[in-house]
DRENDRENVO-731915 format. One record per residue (C-alpha): residue number from 1; x, y, z; residue in one letter; chain. Coordinates in Angstrom, 1 decimal. Layout:
+------+--------+--------+--------+-------+------+
| bapa |     xx |     yy |     zz | marti | milo |
+------+--------+--------+--------+-------+------+
|  NUM |      X |      Y |      Z |     A |    A |
...
+------+--------+--------+--------+-------+------+
***
This chain:
+------+--------+--------+--------+-------+------+
| bapa |     xx |     yy |     zz | marti | milo |
+------+--------+--------+--------+-------+------+
|    1 |   20.6 |   21.6 |   37.8 |     M |    A |
|    2 |   22.0 |   25.1 |   38.0 |     R |    A |
|    3 |   20.5 |   28.2 |   39.5 |     L |    A |
|    4 |   20.6 |   31.6 |   39.0 |     S |    A |
|    5 |   18.7 |   34.3 |   41.0 |     L |    A |
|    6 |   17.7 |   38.0 |   39.6 |     G |    A |
|    7 |   18.8 |   40.2 |   42.7 |     V |    A |
|    8 |   17.1 |   43.9 |   42.5 |     H |    A |
|    9 |   20.3 |   45.7 |   43.9 |     S |    A |
|   10 |   22.4 |   44.0 |   41.1 |     E |    A |
|   11 |   20.5 |   45.1 |   38.4 |     M |    A |
|   12 |   23.4 |   48.2 |   37.8 |     E |    A |
|   13 |   26.0 |   45.4 |   37.7 |     L |    A |
|   14 |   26.7 |   44.1 |   34.2 |     A |    A |
|   15 |   26.6 |   40.6 |   33.8 |     L |    A |
|   16 |   26.2 |   39.7 |   37.8 |     A |    A |
|   17 |   23.6 |   37.1 |   36.8 |     A |    A |
|   18 |   25.0 |   35.1 |   34.0 |     L |    A |
|   19 |   28.8 |   34.9 |   36.3 |     H |    A |
|   20 |   26.3 |   33.3 |   39.0 |     Q |    A |
|   21 |   25.0 |   31.0 |   36.7 |     L |    A |
|   22 |   28.2 |   30.1 |   35.0 |     C |    A |
|   23 |   30.9 |   29.9 |   38.0 |     A |    A |
|   24 |   30.5 |   26.7 |   39.1 |     P |    A |
|   25 |   31.4 |   25.7 |   35.4 |     M |    A |
|   26 |   34.3 |   27.4 |   34.5 |     L |    A |
|   27 |   36.5 |   24.7 |   35.0 |     D |    A |
|   28 |   35.4 |   23.7 |   31.6 |     R |    A |
|   29 |   36.3 |   27.1 |   30.0 |     L |    A |
|   30 |   39.3 |   25.4 |   28.6 |     E |    A |
|   31 |   37.5 |   23.1 |   26.3 |     R |    A |
|   32 |   35.7 |   25.9 |   24.4 |     L |    A |
|   33 |   36.9 |   27.3 |   21.2 |     P |    A |
|   34 |   39.5 |   30.0 |   21.4 |     G |    A |
|   35 |   37.5 |   33.0 |   20.5 |     P |    A |
|   36 |   34.6 |   31.9 |   22.6 |     Q |    A |
|   37 |   36.9 |   31.3 |   25.5 |     R |    A |
|   38 |   38.8 |   34.4 |   25.2 |     E |    A |
|   39 |   35.4 |   36.4 |   25.1 |     A |    A |
|   40 |   33.7 |   34.9 |   28.2 |     L |    A |
|   41 |   37.0 |   34.8 |   30.3 |     G |    A |
|   42 |   37.6 |   38.5 |   29.6 |     T |    A |
|   43 |   33.8 |   39.6 |   30.1 |     A |    A |
|   44 |   34.2 |   37.6 |   33.9 |     F |    A |
|   45 |   37.5 |   39.6 |   34.1 |     G |    A |
|   46 |   39.5 |   35.9 |   34.2 |     I |    A |
|   47 |   41.9 |   37.1 |   31.7 |     S |    A |
|   48 |   42.9 |   40.5 |   30.2 |     A |    A |
|   49 |   42.4 |   41.2 |   26.3 |     G |    A |
|   50 |   40.3 |   43.4 |   23.7 |     P |    A |
|   51 |   36.5 |   44.2 |   24.4 |     T |    A |
|   52 |   34.8 |   40.8 |   23.7 |     P |    A |
|   53 |   32.1 |   40.7 |   21.0 |     D |    A |
|   54 |   29.1 |   40.0 |   23.0 |     R |    A |
|   55 |   27.7 |   37.2 |   20.1 |     F |    A |
|   56 |   30.8 |   35.3 |   21.0 |     L |    A |
|   57 |   29.7 |   35.8 |   25.0 |     I |    A |
|   58 |   26.4 |   34.2 |   24.1 |     G |    A |
|   59 |   28.1 |   31.7 |   22.4 |     L |    A |
|   60 |   30.7 |   30.4 |   24.7 |     A |    A |
|   61 |   27.8 |   30.7 |   27.4 |     V |    A |
|   62 |   26.2 |   28.1 |   24.9 |     L |    A |
|   63 |   29.0 |   25.9 |   24.7 |     G |    A |
|   64 |   29.7 |   26.0 |   28.4 |     L |    A |
|   65 |   26.0 |   24.6 |   29.3 |     L |    A |
|   66 |   26.1 |   22.0 |   26.3 |     S |    A |
|   67 |   29.5 |   20.9 |   27.3 |     D |    A |
|   68 |   28.2 |   20.6 |   31.2 |     A |    A |
|   69 |   25.3 |   18.5 |   30.0 |     A |    A |
|   70 |   27.2 |   16.2 |   28.1 |     G |    A |
|   71 |   26.8 |   13.1 |   30.6 |     K |    A |
|   72 |   23.5 |   14.0 |   32.0 |     R |    A |
|   73 |   21.0 |   16.4 |   30.9 |     P |    A |
|   74 |   21.0 |   19.9 |   32.6 |     L |    A |
|   75 |   18.3 |   22.2 |   33.8 |     V |    A |
|   76 |   19.1 |   26.1 |   34.6 |     C |    A |
|   77 |   16.6 |   28.1 |   36.5 |     L |    A |
|   78 |   16.6 |   31.4 |   36.1 |     V |    A |
|   79 |   14.5 |   33.1 |   38.9 |     D |    A |
|   80 |   13.0 |   36.8 |   39.0 |     D |    A |
|   81 |   14.2 |   37.4 |   35.5 |     Q |    A |
|   82 |   12.8 |   40.9 |   35.9 |     Q |    A |
|   83 |   15.8 |   42.1 |   38.4 |     W |    A |
|   84 |   18.5 |   40.3 |   35.8 |     L |    A |
|   85 |   21.1 |   43.2 |   35.0 |     D |    A |
|   86 |   20.5 |   44.1 |   31.2 |     G |    A |
|   87 |   23.5 |   42.1 |   29.7 |     A |    A |
|   88 |   22.7 |   38.9 |   31.7 |     S |    A |
|   89 |   19.2 |   39.1 |   30.5 |     A |    A |
|   90 |   20.0 |   39.4 |   27.0 |     Q |    A |
|   91 |   23.0 |   36.9 |   26.7 |     V |    A |
|   92 |   20.6 |   34.6 |   28.6 |     L |    A |
|   93 |   17.5 |   34.9 |   26.4 |     A |    A |
|   94 |   20.3 |   34.3 |   23.0 |     F |    A |
|   95 |   20.9 |   31.1 |   24.6 |     V |    A |
|   96 |   17.4 |   30.2 |   25.1 |     A |    A |
|   97 |   16.5 |   30.9 |   21.3 |     R |    A |
|   98 |   19.4 |   28.3 |   20.5 |     R |    A |
|   99 |   19.0 |   25.3 |   22.6 |     L |    A |
|  100 |   17.7 |   22.8 |   20.1 |     E |    A |
|  101 |   19.8 |   19.1 |   20.3 |     A |    A |
|  102 |   21.5 |   20.2 |   23.2 |     E |    A |
|  103 |   20.4 |   18.2 |   26.9 |     S |    A |
|  104 |   19.9 |   21.3 |   28.4 |     V |    A |
|  105 |   17.2 |   23.1 |   29.8 |     G |    A |
|  106 |   16.8 |   26.7 |   30.4 |     L |    A |
|  107 |   13.5 |   28.1 |   32.3 |     A |    A |
|  108 |   13.0 |   31.6 |   33.2 |     F |    A |
|  109 |   10.8 |   32.7 |   36.5 |     A |    A |
|  110 |    9.6 |   36.3 |   35.7 |     A |    A |
|  111 |    6.9 |   38.7 |   37.3 |     R |    A |
|  112 |    6.2 |   40.4 |   34.7 |     P |    A |
|  113 |    7.8 |   39.1 |   31.5 |     V |    A |
|  114 |   10.6 |   40.8 |   29.9 |     G |    A |
|  115 |   11.0 |   41.9 |   26.4 |     E |    A |
|  116 |   14.2 |   39.8 |   26.3 |     E |    A |
|  117 |   12.4 |   36.8 |   26.7 |     L |    A |
|  118 |   10.2 |   37.9 |   23.9 |     A |    A |
|  119 |    9.2 |   34.6 |   21.3 |     G |    A |
|  120 |   10.0 |   32.3 |   23.7 |     L |    A |
|  121 |    7.3 |   29.5 |   25.2 |     P |    A |
|  122 |    5.4 |   30.7 |   28.0 |     E |    A |
|  123 |    3.5 |   28.9 |   30.6 |     L |    A |
|  124 |    1.7 |   31.4 |   33.0 |     V |    A |
|  125 |    1.0 |   30.0 |   36.5 |     V |    A |
|  126 |   -1.9 |   30.7 |   38.2 |     E |    A |
|  127 |   -3.2 |   30.8 |   41.8 |     G |    A |
|  128 |   -4.1 |   27.9 |   43.9 |     L |    A |
|  129 |   -7.4 |   26.4 |   43.6 |     R |    A |
|  130 |   -9.8 |   27.1 |   46.8 |     D |    A |
|  131 |   -9.1 |   23.8 |   48.3 |     G |    A |
|  132 |   -5.7 |   24.1 |   47.9 |     D |    A |
|  133 |   -5.4 |   27.5 |   49.4 |     A |    A |
|  134 |   -7.8 |   26.4 |   52.4 |     R |    A |
|  135 |   -5.4 |   23.7 |   53.3 |     V |    A |
|  136 |   -2.3 |   26.0 |   52.7 |     L |    A |
|  137 |   -3.9 |   28.7 |   54.8 |     L |    A |
|  138 |   -4.7 |   26.0 |   57.6 |     D |    A |
|  139 |   -1.1 |   25.0 |   58.2 |     S |    A |
|  140 |   -0.5 |   28.9 |   59.1 |     V |    A |
|  141 |   -3.0 |   28.9 |   61.9 |     F |    A |
|  142 |   -2.5 |   26.8 |   65.1 |     T |    A |
|  143 |   -6.2 |   27.8 |   66.2 |     G |    A |
|  144 |   -9.8 |   27.7 |   64.6 |     P |    A |
|  145 |  -10.1 |   30.3 |   62.0 |     L |    A |
|  146 |  -14.3 |   31.3 |   60.9 |     D |    A |
|  147 |  -15.1 |   30.0 |   58.1 |     A |    A |
|  148 |  -16.1 |   33.6 |   56.7 |     R |    A |
|  149 |  -12.8 |   35.1 |   57.7 |     V |    A |
|  150 |  -11.2 |   32.3 |   55.8 |     R |    A |
|  151 |  -13.0 |   32.6 |   52.5 |     D |    A |
|  152 |  -12.4 |   36.2 |   52.6 |     Q |    A |
|  153 |   -8.3 |   35.5 |   52.8 |     I |    A |
|  154 |   -8.5 |   33.1 |   49.7 |     I |    A |
|  155 |  -10.6 |   35.3 |   47.9 |     A |    A |
|  156 |   -8.4 |   38.5 |   48.3 |     E |    A |
|  157 |   -5.3 |   36.4 |   47.7 |     T |    A |
|  158 |   -6.7 |   34.9 |   45.0 |     R |    A |
|  159 |   -4.7 |   31.9 |   45.5 |     G |    A |
|  160 |   -1.3 |   33.5 |   46.1 |     N |    A |
|  161 |    0.8 |   31.3 |   48.0 |     P |    A |
|  162 |    2.9 |   33.5 |   49.6 |     L |    A |
|  163 |    0.2 |   35.8 |   50.3 |     A |    A |
|  164 |   -1.8 |   33.1 |   51.7 |     L |    A |
|  165 |    1.3 |   32.1 |   54.2 |     L |    A |
|  166 |    2.4 |   35.9 |   54.9 |     E |    A |
|  167 |   -0.3 |   38.0 |   55.0 |     L |    A |
|  168 |   -1.8 |   36.6 |   58.2 |     P |    A |
|  169 |    1.4 |   36.6 |   60.1 |     R |    A |
|  170 |    1.4 |   39.2 |   63.0 |     G |    A |
|  171 |   -2.4 |   39.9 |   62.6 |     L |    A |
|  172 |   -4.3 |   39.5 |   66.0 |     R |    A |
|  173 |   -7.1 |   37.4 |   66.2 |     P |    A |
|  174 |   -9.5 |   40.0 |   66.7 |     A |    A |
|  175 |   -8.0 |   41.8 |   63.4 |     E |    A |
|  176 |   -9.0 |   38.6 |   61.7 |     L |    A |
|  177 |  -12.4 |   38.2 |   63.5 |     A |    A |
|  178 |  -13.2 |   41.9 |   62.5 |     G |    A |
|  179 |  -12.8 |   41.4 |   59.0 |     G |    A |
|  180 |   -9.6 |   40.4 |   57.7 |     F |    A |
|  181 |   -7.9 |   42.9 |   54.5 |     G |    A |
|  182 |  -10.9 |   45.2 |   53.7 |     L |    A |
|  183 |  -11.1 |   46.1 |   50.5 |     P |    A |
|  184 |   -8.5 |   48.6 |   49.5 |     G |    A |
|  185 |   -6.5 |   50.1 |   46.4 |     T |    A |
|  186 |   -3.0 |   48.4 |   48.0 |     A |    A |
|  187 |   -1.7 |   46.0 |   45.5 |     P |    A |
|  188 |   -1.0 |   42.5 |   46.5 |     L |    A |
|  189 |    2.8 |   42.8 |   47.0 |     S |    A |
|  190 |    2.8 |   45.9 |   48.9 |     G |    A |
|  191 |    0.2 |   44.5 |   51.4 |     R |    A |
|  192 |    2.8 |   41.3 |   51.5 |     I |    A |
|  193 |    5.0 |   44.0 |   52.3 |     E |    A |
|  194 |    3.2 |   45.5 |   55.1 |     E |    A |
|  195 |    3.3 |   42.0 |   56.9 |     S |    A |
|  196 |    6.9 |   41.5 |   56.5 |     F |    A |
|  197 |    7.2 |   44.9 |   57.7 |     Q |    A |
|  198 |    5.1 |   44.2 |   61.0 |     R |    A |
|  199 |    7.3 |   41.4 |   61.3 |     Q |    A |
|  200 |   10.5 |   43.4 |   61.1 |     L |    A |
|  201 |    9.2 |   46.1 |   63.4 |     D |    A |
|  202 |    8.7 |   43.4 |   66.3 |     A |    A |
|  203 |   12.5 |   43.2 |   66.2 |     L |    A |
|  204 |   14.9 |   45.0 |   68.7 |     P |    A |
|  205 |   16.4 |   48.3 |   67.0 |     A |    A |
|  206 |   19.8 |   47.0 |   66.7 |     E |    A |
|  207 |   18.6 |   43.8 |   64.8 |     T |    A |
|  208 |   16.3 |   46.0 |   62.6 |     R |    A |
|  209 |   19.4 |   48.2 |   61.8 |     R |    A |
|  210 |   21.2 |   44.8 |   60.7 |     L |    A |
|  211 |   18.4 |   43.6 |   58.5 |     V |    A |
|  212 |   18.6 |   47.0 |   56.9 |     Q |    A |
|  213 |   22.4 |   47.0 |   56.3 |     L |    A |
|  214 |   22.1 |   43.5 |   55.2 |     A |    A |
|  215 |   19.3 |   44.6 |   52.7 |     A |    A |
|  216 |   21.7 |   47.3 |   51.2 |     A |    A |
|  217 |   24.2 |   44.9 |   50.4 |     D |    A |
|  218 |   24.1 |   43.1 |   46.9 |     P |    A |
|  219 |   26.8 |   40.6 |   47.7 |     V |    A |
|  220 |   25.1 |   38.6 |   50.4 |     G |    A |
|  221 |   28.8 |   38.0 |   51.9 |     H |    A |
|  222 |   28.6 |   37.9 |   55.7 |     P |    A |
|  223 |   32.1 |   39.0 |   56.2 |     V |    A |
|  224 |   31.4 |   42.3 |   54.5 |     L |    A |
|  225 |   28.1 |   42.7 |   56.5 |     V |    A |
|  226 |   30.0 |   41.9 |   59.7 |     W |    A |
|  227 |   32.6 |   44.5 |   59.1 |     R |    A |
|  228 |   30.2 |   47.1 |   58.1 |     A |    A |
|  229 |   28.0 |   46.4 |   61.1 |     A |    A |
|  230 |   31.0 |   46.7 |   63.2 |     E |    A |
|  231 |   31.9 |   50.5 |   61.8 |     R |    A |
|  232 |   28.0 |   51.2 |   62.5 |     L |    A |
|  233 |   28.3 |   49.9 |   66.3 |     G |    A |
|  234 |   26.1 |   46.8 |   65.7 |     I |    A |
|  235 |   27.0 |   43.8 |   68.0 |     G |    A |
|  236 |   27.1 |   40.1 |   66.8 |     A |    A |
|  237 |   24.3 |   39.0 |   69.0 |     G |    A |
|  238 |   21.8 |   41.2 |   66.5 |     A |    A |
|  239 |   21.7 |   38.3 |   63.9 |     A |    A |
|  240 |   19.9 |   36.3 |   66.5 |     T |    A |
|  241 |   16.2 |   37.5 |   66.9 |     P |    A |
|  242 |   16.4 |   38.1 |   62.8 |     A |    A |
|  243 |   17.0 |   34.5 |   62.5 |     A |    A |
|  244 |   14.8 |   33.3 |   64.9 |     E |    A |
|  245 |   11.8 |   35.4 |   63.3 |     A |    A |
|  246 |   13.0 |   33.7 |   59.9 |     G |    A |
|  247 |   13.3 |   36.9 |   58.4 |     L |    A |
|  248 |   16.9 |   36.4 |   56.8 |     L |    A |
|  249 |   20.0 |   33.8 |   58.2 |     E |    A |
|  250 |   23.7 |   34.5 |   57.9 |     F |    A |
|  251 |   25.5 |   31.1 |   56.7 |     G |    A |
|  252 |   28.0 |   30.9 |   53.8 |     A |    A |
|  253 |   25.5 |   33.6 |   52.4 |     Q |    A |
|  254 |   23.3 |   36.4 |   53.8 |     V |    A |
|  255 |   19.9 |   34.8 |   53.0 |     R |    A |
|  256 |   16.4 |   36.8 |   53.0 |     F |    A |
|  257 |   13.3 |   35.0 |   53.4 |     R |    A |
|  258 |   11.7 |   36.8 |   50.3 |     H |    A |
|  259 |   13.3 |   39.1 |   48.1 |     P |    A |
|  260 |   10.3 |   41.4 |   49.1 |     L |    A |
|  261 |   11.6 |   40.9 |   53.0 |     V |    A |
|  262 |   14.8 |   42.7 |   51.1 |     R |    A |
|  263 |   13.0 |   45.8 |   49.7 |     S |    A |
|  264 |   10.9 |   46.2 |   52.3 |     M |    A |
|  265 |   13.9 |   46.4 |   54.7 |     A |    A |
|  266 |   16.0 |   48.6 |   52.4 |     Y |    A |
|  267 |   13.0 |   51.4 |   51.9 |     R |    A |
|  268 |   12.7 |   51.1 |   55.4 |     S |    A |
|  269 |   15.4 |   53.2 |   56.2 |     V |    A |
|  270 |   15.8 |   57.2 |   56.2 |     S |    A |
|  271 |   17.9 |   58.3 |   53.3 |     L |    A |
|  272 |   20.6 |   59.9 |   56.2 |     R |    A |
|  273 |   20.9 |   56.4 |   57.5 |     D |    A |
|  274 |   20.6 |   54.3 |   54.1 |     R |    A |
|  275 |   23.9 |   56.4 |   52.8 |     Q |    A |
|  276 |   25.6 |   55.9 |   56.4 |     E |    A |
|  277 |   25.1 |   52.2 |   55.4 |     M |    A |
|  278 |   26.2 |   52.4 |   52.2 |     H |    A |
|  279 |   29.0 |   54.3 |   53.1 |     R |    A |
|  280 |   30.0 |   51.9 |   55.6 |     A |    A |
|  281 |   29.9 |   48.7 |   53.0 |     L |    A |
|  282 |   31.9 |   50.7 |   50.5 |     A |    A |
|  283 |   34.6 |   50.9 |   53.2 |     E |    A |
|  284 |   35.2 |   47.4 |   53.9 |     V |    A |
|  285 |   34.4 |   46.7 |   50.0 |     T |    A |
|  286 |   38.4 |   45.7 |   48.6 |     D |    A |
|  287 |   39.2 |   48.1 |   46.3 |     P |    A |
|  288 |   41.4 |   45.7 |   44.5 |     Q |    A |
|  289 |   39.0 |   42.7 |   44.5 |     L |    A |
|  290 |   35.8 |   44.6 |   43.9 |     D |    A |
|  291 |   36.0 |   48.0 |   42.5 |     P |    A |
|  292 |   32.9 |   48.4 |   40.7 |     D |    A |
|  293 |   30.8 |   47.5 |   43.7 |     R |    A |
|  294 |   32.8 |   49.6 |   45.9 |     R |    A |
|  295 |   32.0 |   52.4 |   43.4 |     A |    A |
|  296 |   28.5 |   51.5 |   43.4 |     W |    A |
|  297 |   28.2 |   52.1 |   47.5 |     H |    A |
|  298 |   29.7 |   55.3 |   47.2 |     W |    A |
|  299 |   27.3 |   56.3 |   44.9 |     A |    A |
|  300 |   24.5 |   55.4 |   46.9 |     Q |    A |
|  301 |   26.1 |   57.2 |   50.0 |     A |    A |
|  302 |   26.7 |   60.5 |   48.6 |     V |    A |
|  303 |   23.9 |   63.2 |   48.4 |     S |    A |
|  304 |   24.9 |   65.0 |   45.4 |     G |    A |
|  305 |   27.8 |   65.3 |   42.6 |     P |    A |
|  306 |   31.0 |   64.3 |   43.8 |     D |    A |
|  307 |   34.2 |   64.4 |   41.7 |     E |    A |
|  308 |   35.9 |   61.4 |   43.2 |     D |    A |
|  309 |   32.7 |   59.2 |   43.2 |     V |    A |
|  310 |   32.1 |   60.1 |   39.4 |     A |    A |
|  311 |   35.8 |   59.3 |   38.6 |     A |    A |
|  312 |   35.1 |   55.7 |   40.4 |     E |    A |
|  313 |   31.8 |   55.5 |   38.2 |     L |    A |
|  314 |   33.7 |   56.4 |   35.2 |     E |    A |
|  315 |   36.3 |   54.0 |   35.6 |     H |    A |
|  316 |   33.6 |   51.0 |   36.6 |     S |    A |
|  317 |   31.9 |   51.9 |   33.2 |     A |    A |
|  318 |   35.3 |   51.7 |   31.2 |     G |    A |
|  319 |   35.7 |   48.1 |   33.0 |     R |    A |
|  320 |   32.2 |   47.0 |   32.2 |     A |    A |
|  321 |   32.6 |   48.1 |   28.3 |     Q |    A |
|  322 |   35.9 |   46.2 |   28.6 |     A |    A |
|  323 |   34.2 |   42.9 |   29.4 |     R |    A |
|  324 |   31.8 |   43.4 |   26.6 |     G |    A |
|  325 |   29.1 |   44.4 |   28.7 |     A |    A |
|  326 |   27.4 |   48.1 |   29.3 |     W |    A |
|  327 |   26.9 |   49.9 |   32.6 |     P |    A |
|  328 |   24.1 |   51.3 |   34.0 |     R |    A |
|  329 |   24.5 |   54.2 |   36.9 |     L |    A |
|  330 |   22.5 |   53.7 |   40.0 |     P |    A |
|  331 |   19.0 |   55.7 |   39.7 |     R |    A |
|  332 |   20.0 |   57.8 |   42.7 |     S |    A |
|  333 |   23.0 |   59.2 |   40.5 |     W |    A |
|  334 |   22.2 |   62.4 |   38.4 |     S |    A |
|  335 |   25.6 |   62.9 |   36.6 |     G |    A |
|  336 |   28.8 |   64.6 |   37.0 |     R |    A |
|  337 |   29.4 |   68.5 |   37.2 |     R |    A |
|  338 |   25.9 |   68.8 |   37.2 |     C |    A |
+------+--------+--------+--------+-------+------+
***
């Protein structure tokens, strides 16, 4: 099985999600026909060459998956499709439409379904039935819960498992007894983020800052995060309370409990502090090994037009086009010389 995750902060990085899916199989690259091998090698920066044709990139990925499934079936799961970069979404949808005799299954999880997936078979995942929702909700509480309060929670969450697990966290018994989640207009995702926000607010200040710094880094590379943390004066002990709270963990990668934890933590930072964090991450990102990510961090760190940053973004766009992808400038960037 192969897994690829759409990461909101990587939407600007062309072919990032496709590389995440294909990287473990690149030892099979030599088995592809020459034009396809050269196209995918150039797209992933493995080799230099002319701008590859996107059609050849799609065929190469299809061939790579088919070869990997030669001895036993292969299932590829692409989670959070709505957060894929545009180039990866287009290529993966191209592959999905051409899986016929291959022993390959390609499944996307999306909220909502992107236009790239139009025409593919679709299965709508509904919420849990009331009985199953009660069992899951009871697993969260160590003490008794009033039946009327339980029914209100189940009705308001509509069987959403994440909401059932996360919304009650951090609420006092008096709040639950007084009527959980009084009717309001906030969407469910926003109320789940509020629950995560309460958990973040309960952490020590230095730990909150580390969580927010990790949320600003799309790589999830612990060495980079810790180098940036050192520049910001954050000590090594700051990670322990966050891990104990279950919000994120530092291992081979920095992993958040849920993407909404990352988005909540990132938005909880003031603009000035957020720019400071991106500046620290840019300074510790290797300009030779990862120039595109470094340029992205610099773009997020400046408060207005900057000639040096604009030049780096132009170079990044050129590299993306040379790989057969297309760039998307950060939403906070308004252009050069404006």
